[in-house]
N, C-alpha and C positions, 0 to 999 in steps of 0.2 A: 190559954187557949184551949179550948178542949178539942178531941181530935173533930167534932161535929163541923165546930165553927170552923177551923180551917179549913174542913172538906167544901165548905162553904162560900169562902173565901175563894177558893180556886175555881171552882164553880162562876163566878162573879170575873174574875179576872180571863179566865176562857170565854166565857162566853161574848164580851166585847171582839174579839180577835175575831170570833167567828163570823160576828156581824160585820165585820171589817170585808174579811171574804165574801163574804155575799153583796156587799154592796161594789166591789170590786168586778165580780162575775157579772152583776148585772150592766155598769158600765159597759163592758167590752161585749156583752149582749146588745147592746141598744143600738154600737154602731156595727153595721154589717165590714167583714174584711174581704179586702176587695183583690178577686181573681183575677188573674191575666186567661182568656179564656184563649181556646186551639186558633181561633181566627185572628185574633188579635195576635198571637205570636208571629200566622203568618202572613199578614199585614205588615209586622214591624221586620223580618225576615225579608218578605221583599223588598221593602224602600230602603234597609239596610245594602243588601246585595246592588240594589237600583243607584244607588248612590257611589259604592265601589268600579260599578261598571262604568260608569260616568266620568270619575276619578282618574281612572284606565285611561278611557279615551282621549280626555283634556291631555294627559299627559303625551300620550301618547303621536297624540298631531301637535303638541310642541314641541317634542324632539325631533319629528320631521321638519317641522320648521325650521328649527335649528341646522340641520344639515342640508335643507334646501337654502337658506341664506347665506353659508358656507362656500355651498358650489356656488350661488350666483355671487358670489366675493370672489371666488379662484374666473369663473368666468369675465369677468369684470375686468381684473388685472392683466387675463393674455388678451380679450380686447385694445385696452389701452397700450397695450406693449404692441400689439400687431399694428396700431395706428399711427405708433414712433415712428417702427418699422417703414412701413410705408412713407409718412411723410420725408424719411431720409432716403427712400428710395428715390420720392418725387425732385425732390432737391436733385441727386444725383444723375437722374431723368432732364431733367432742366441743363444742368453742366455739360452733360454729354451731347446734347443736342443741339447747341448753341449754333449760330455760321460757322463765329470764326474758330472752333475747334475743328471743324468740320473740314474748313477750307485750308487749315493747317495742318490736319492729319491727310488733304486729300493729295496735298501738296510734298509732305514730306514722307510719307509711306507710299503712293499709288504715284506718286512723279505726275500728278496732273495740272495743267493749269487751267485758269478759268478765261475764257473765251467769249466776251459780253455781246456780241453777235448771236452767239448760237443758243442765249438764255430765252426759252419761253416761259413766261408766265399764265398760270393756269388759275383762274378764278373759280371762286366756290360759288359766285351765283350762275 
């Protein structure tokens, strides 16, 4: 083959490559590229900050609720303990204020005797 034919063949091989490049650029020009505007960036940033703020608020309320529940449980335990002590004191009061015990104490410790003639009954009515 002579030099002119070889040169012509090379041009034919180069031409289809160029036409494919032209097709790609035509394809890319047909679809506009999506760009994020400044307003959209501000909106997305604001939405993200709002989500972060709401998350922090929810977490802080949950933590506060957890600690308050612990405090309530402690107070309920104290109330239950005090109620038990109060019940024991009522039983002790009932035992100490029984008439038999008072009579026994009056006779043994104070030397008093019961004189039924001197007993006066006071009614609540």
